[in-house]
TIZA-266914 format. One record per residue (C-alpha): x, y, z; residue in three letters. Coordinates in steps of 0.1 Angstrom, whole numbers, padded with zeros to 4 digits, always signed. Layout:
<sites>
XYZala
...
</sites>
This chain:
<sites>
+0000+0000+0000met
+0028+0024+0009lys
+0047+0016-0024glu
+0016+0021-0045ser
+0009+0054-0029phe
+0044+0067-0034phe
+0045+0054-0070arg
+0012+0073-0077trp
+0029+0105-0063leu
+0059+0099-0086thr
+0036+0095-0116glu
+0019+0127-0107met
+0053+0145-0109gly
+0060+0148-0072val
+0095+0140-0062glu
+0093+0119-0030val
+0124+0124-0008thr
+0131+0105+0024asn
+0120+0135+0045leu
+0088+0139+0026met
+0081+0102+0028ala
+0086+0104+0066leu
+0063+0134+0069val
+0036+0118+0048ile
+0039+0086+0068ala
+0037+0104+0102leu
+0008+0126+0090gly
-0011+0095+0078phe
-0005+0077+0111ile
-0016+0108+0132val
-0047+0113+0109leu
-0057+0077+0112thr
-0052+0077+0150ser
-0073+0108+0154leu
-0101+0095+0132met
-0101+0061+0151leu
-0102+0080+0184his
-0132+0101+0173leu
-0150+0071+0159val
-0144+0049+0190leu
-0149+0074+0218his
-0174+0099+0203arg
-0196+0075+0183val
-0193+0038+0190leu
-0188+0039+0228leu
-0214+0066+0233val
-0240+0047+0214arg
-0230+0014+0231leu
-0234+0029+0266val
-0267+0045+0255gly
-0280+0012+0242leu
-0271-0006+0274leu
-0289+0021+0294gly
-0321+0020+0272lys
-0322-0018+0274ala
-0319-0014+0313lys
-0289-0036+0314gln
-0279-0023+0348met
-0255-0051+0354trp
-0228-0025+0361leu
-0228+0011+0372pro
-0225+0035+0342pro
-0191+0049+0353gln
-0176+0014+0355leu
-0189+0005+0320gln
-0174+0037+0305lys
-0141+0032+0323arg
-0137-0003+0310leu
-0148+0004+0275phe
-0127+0035+0271his
-0095+0018+0284arg
-0101-0012+0260leu
-0106+0013+0232ala
-0072+0029+0240phe
-0056-0006+0239val
-0071-0010+0204leu
-0059+0024+0193gln
-0023+0015+0204gly
-0024-0018+0185ala
-0037+0000+0153val
-0011+0027+0157leu
+0017+0001+0160leu
+0004-0017+0129gly
+0003+0016+0110gln
+0038+0025+0120ala
+0052-0009+0108glu
+0034-0004+0075ile
+0044+0032+0067trp
+0078+0036+0083leu
+0111+0020+0071pro
+0123-0009+0091arg
+0150-0003+0116asn
+0145+0034+0113ser
+0148+0056+0144asp
+0113+0069+0140ser
+0098+0034+0138leu
+0118+0022+0169met
+0107+0053+0189leu
+0070+0049+0179ile
+0072+0011+0186glu
+0086+0017+0221met
+0061+0044+0230val
+0032+0024+0216thr
+0042-0008+0234gln
+0044+0012+0267leu
+0010+0027+0259trp
-0005-0008+0253ile
+0010-0022+0285leu
-0002+0007+0305leu
-0038+0006+0293phe
-0039-0032+0294leu
-0030-0029+0331leu
-0057-0002+0336leu
-0082-0023+0317ser
-0074-0052+0341leu
-0081-0028+0370phe
-0114-0017+0355ala
-0124-0054+0349leu
-0116-0063+0385leu
-0137-0033+0397asp
-0166-0045+0375cys
-0163-0081+0389met
-0162-0067+0424leu
-0193-0046+0417ser
-0211-0076+0403leu
-0201-0099+0432ser
-0216-0076+0459arg
-0251-0090+0453asn
-0239-0127+0453thr
-0232-0150+0482arg
-0196-0155+0470leu
-0190-0118+0473gly
-0204-0117+0508arg
-0184-0147+0520asp
-0150-0140+0504leu
-0129-0108+0509pro
-0129-0102+0471leu
-0118-0066+0474arg
-0086-0076+0492gly
-0079-0105+0468ile
-0085-0082+0438phe
-0062-0056+0453gln
-0035-0083+0456gly
-0040-0092+0419val
-0037-0055+0410lys
-0005-0053+0430leu
+0010-0083+0413val
-0001-0071+0379gly
+0014-0037+0385ser
+0048-0052+0395ile
+0048-0075+0364leu
+0038-0047+0340val
+0064-0024+0357gly
+0091-0049+0350ile
+0081-0053+0314leu
+0080-0015+0309met
+0115-0011+0325ile
+0128-0040+0303ala
+0114-0023+0272leu
+0130+0011+0281leu
+0163-0005+0288leu
+0162-0028+0257gly
+0169-0058+0279lys
+0151-0091+0282ser
+0125-0092+0310pro
+0140-0125+0321leu
+0171-0107+0333ile
+0150-0084+0355leu
+0130-0114+0368phe
+0162-0132+0377ser
+0173-0101+0396gly
+0139-0100+0413leu
+0146-0133+0429gly
+0177-0119+0446ala
+0156-0090+0460met
+0129-0113+0474thr
+0138-0105+0510ala
+0137-0067+0504val
+0104-0070+0485leu
+0088-0091+0513met
+0099-0064+0538leu
+0085-0036+0517val
+0052-0054+0509phe
+0049-0071+0543lys
+0015-0056+0552asp
-0001-0064+0518pro
+0012-0100+0520ile
+0000-0105+0556leu
-0033-0089+0547gly
-0038-0111+0517leu
-0031-0143+0537val
-0053-0131+0566ala
-0082-0123+0541gly
-0080-0158+0527ile
-0079-0173+0562gln
-0109-0152+0573leu
-0130-0163+0543ser
-0119-0200+0543ala
-0128-0203+0580asn
-0159-0181+0576arg
-0147-0159+0605met
-0158-0125+0590leu
-0177-0111+0561ser
-0189-0077+0550val
-0220-0068+0569gly
-0211-0087+0601asp
-0213-0070+0635trp
-0177-0070+0648leu
-0165-0060+0683gln
-0128-0055+0689met
-0122-0035+0721asp
-0084-0033+0715lys
-0090-0010+0685tyr
-0122+0006+0698gly
-0143-0011+0670ala
-0179-0020+0677asp
-0202-0019+0646gly
-0208-0032+0611glu
-0180-0043+0588val
-0183-0022+0556ile
-0151-0032+0538asp
-0124-0059+0539ile
-0094-0047+0520gly
-0059-0059+0513leu
-0044-0042+0543thr
-0073-0028+0564thr
-0108-0037+0575val
-0132-0008+0579lys
-0158-0009+0606val
-0187+0016+0608ser
-0193+0019+0646asn
-0227+0025+0660trp
-0218+0061+0669asp
-0212+0066+0631lys
-0174+0068+0634thr
-0151+0047+0612ile
-0125+0024+0627thr
-0098+0008+0605thr
-0081-0024+0617ile
-0051-0041+0601pro
-0064-0072+0583thr
-0037-0094+0598tyr
-0047-0082+0633ala
-0080-0102+0630leu
-0059-0134+0628ile
-0033-0125+0654ser
-0057-0110+0679asp
-0091-0120+0692ser
-0124-0104+0682phe
-0161-0110+0687lys
-0184-0116+0657asn
-0220-0111+0666trp
-0233-0125+0633gln
-0242-0158+0649gly
-0265-0140+0672met
-0281-0122+0643thr
-0286-0154+0624glu
-0301-0172+0654ser
-0329-0147+0656gly
-0326-0142+0694gly
-0306-0118+0715arg
-0296-0127+0750arg
-0308-0109+0782ile
-0284-0115+0811lys
-0290-0091+0838arg
-0296-0094+0876ser
-0313-0075+0904val
-0298-0076+0939asn
-0323-0086+0967ile
-0317-0074+1002asp
-0310-0106+1021met
-0326-0094+1053thr
-0360-0093+1035ser
-0360-0130+1026val
-0384-0150+1048arg
-0412-0175+1048phe
-0446-0165+1034leu
-0476-0166+1058thr
-0509-0183+1049ala
-0525-0149+1042asp
-0497-0138+1020glu
-0499-0170+1000gln
-0537-0165+0996leu
-0531-0130+0983thr
-0503-0140+0959leu
-0526-0169+0946lys
-0548-0143+0930gln
-0520-0138+0904ala
-0530-0159+0874gln
-0494-0167+0865leu
-0486-0177+0901leu
-0517-0197+0910ala
-0507-0230+0894pro
-0473-0229+0911tyr
-0487-0221+0945leu
-0513-0249+0943ser
-0488-0275+0932arg
-0462-0263+0958lys
-0487-0262+0987gln
-0498-0298+0980gln
-0462-0309+0978glu
-0453-0292+1011leu
-0484-0303+1029ser
-0478-0339+1020ala
-0442-0336+1033tyr
-0451-0318+1065asn
-0479-0342+1075gln
-0452-0368+1082gln
-0436-0345+1108leu
-0467-0340+1129ser
-0457-0324+1162asp
-0423-0314+1150ala
-0439-0286+1130leu
-0441-0265+1161asn
-0406-0254+1151cys
-0406-0238+1116pro
-0371-0252+1111ile
-0384-0287+1109asn
-0408-0283+1081gly
-0407-0270+1045arg
-0423-0237+1038his
-0427-0213+1008leu
-0402-0184+1008thr
-0409-0151+0992asn
-0377-0152+0972leu
-0385-0187+0958gly
-0420-0176+0949thr
-0406-0146+0931leu
-0384-0168+0910arg
-0413-0190+0901ala
-0434-0160+0892tyr
-0407-0144+0870leu
-0402-0177+0852asp
-0439-0179+0844ala
-0439-0142+0834tyr
-0411-0147+0809leu
-0427-0179+0794arg
-0459-0159+0789ala
-0441-0130+0773asn
-0445-0131+0735ala
-0413-0112+0730asn
-0392-0140+0746ile
-0379-0170+0727arg
-0392-0203+0743lys
-0370-0225+0722asp
-0338-0210+0737met
-0324-0211+0772thr
-0348-0194+0796leu
-0343-0194+0834met
-0344-0172+0865val
-0315-0182+0887arg
-0300-0172+0920gln
-0263-0163+0920leu
-0239-0164+0949ala
-0247-0138+0976pro
-0224-0109+0979thr
-0221-0078+1002ser
-0246-0062+0979glu
-0273-0088+0984gly
-0286-0119+0966val
-0283-0115+0928pro
-0314-0128+0910leu
-0305-0131+0873glu
-0328-0131+0843ile
-0313-0153+0815tyr
-0333-0155+0783cys
-0334-0145+0746phe
-0356-0120+0729thr
-0375-0128+0698ala
-0358-0100+0679thr
-0321-0089+0674thr
-0329-0053+0666ala
-0310-0032+0691trp
-0338-0006+0699ala
-0365-0033+0702asp
-0342-0055+0723tyr
-0335-0026+0748glu
-0372-0019+0750gly
-0381-0055+0758ile
-0354-0057+0784gln
-0364-0024+0800ala
-0401-0035+0802asp
-0391-0067+0820ile
-0371-0050+0846phe
-0396-0022+0850asp
-0421-0049+0859his
-0397-0065+0884ile
-0390-0033+0902phe
-0427-0025+0904ala
-0439-0059+0917ile
-0411-0069+0940ile
-0428-0052+0970gly
-0458-0076+0965gln
-0435-0104+0975phe
-0424-0085+1007his
-0388-0082+0994leu
-0365-0052+0991arg
-0340-0043+0965leu
-0305-0037+0977his
-0293-0002+0972gln
-0264+0017+0987ser
-0275+0046+1009pro
-0280+0079+0992thr
-0282+0114+1004gly
-0319+0111+1007tyr
-0316+0080+1029asp
-0291+0097+1052met
-0314+0128+1056arg
-0343+0105+1063ala
-0323+0086+1089trp
-0312+0119+1105gln
-0348+0132+1107arg
-0359+0099+1123glu
-0331+0101+1148thr
-0340+0137+1157val
-0377+0129+1160ser
-0370+0100+1184his
-0344+0120+1203gly
</sites>
């Protein structure tokens, strides 16, 4: 094609010198490149993105589509430019060697950027899949980008130096220790990300608590070197990815998936208020619908036992009697089992803990039927509001350290009796 064009110019009476041939070739190459650029970027790609938008093919965000298509178009332009240069320029000429080197660097650069855009597209697509939620794909893709950048960088340096890439790769082996030191965090992060996903220890969207780093919230990103946690106070905490392997953390996802959230809280009963219930007090408490079955059953059981003791019952120590604390435990157990907001298929109990100087702890241990934080706190508050309100009906007192009000009341009572 080149010879035919130059022969036509000679026949037209135009003397074609080497300089003129070079100028014509460069002009044709530049003109072809500009036309190809306009056709690709201003016509084809615009219409392609428009057609995808009209067809509602929203498999990718528009900015990712444009980025990927434009970078691939630049790769195609570089390949066409290289082909045009080899056709129009003399072999082994300085101009051809310069254009070949620049064009090859151009193609390598945009191939790398196209790989980056492709990985970004794959990451965007994977966010709505189970694989994307279970695997730290962002960290893995960042590792691929890092390796790709190193390889392309070596190829570009070899191209600029005019040396074989194998020479640089062989020298790279001798620098392994230095590279491992420089890229220590990315390497540790990549290995940690694979371990986290393989052992299903953490995924995006999980509730993570790690007191060492002040993290308590939802995992929003698992990267190559850091994990981002959106705390419940709307702050962002970043944790080194490898720290999740070397240190301990709490993942609340199991609680979320179970559908129940634990209540484990106790109230302290004043030990001096614990005593036996009288017959009149039992009759009053029996009016409570939740407590009546327990009292009837317990009264029959104790009556059958005490009948065997006959005269020994003159001393209360010899018989078995209902206590106000035991009756309160039975009532609270029935109250929780009748509460629609409490899971009955999970552990549910009201237990007495070891007495302390602050009284007898009576612990509520159960699970709510929801894991939503606000609802959980509301259910828990309602339960303990009820306990505080009804505890006097069992002739019990809550333990509370003396306050200023107590001291003033004691002083007034002392003065009045003085």
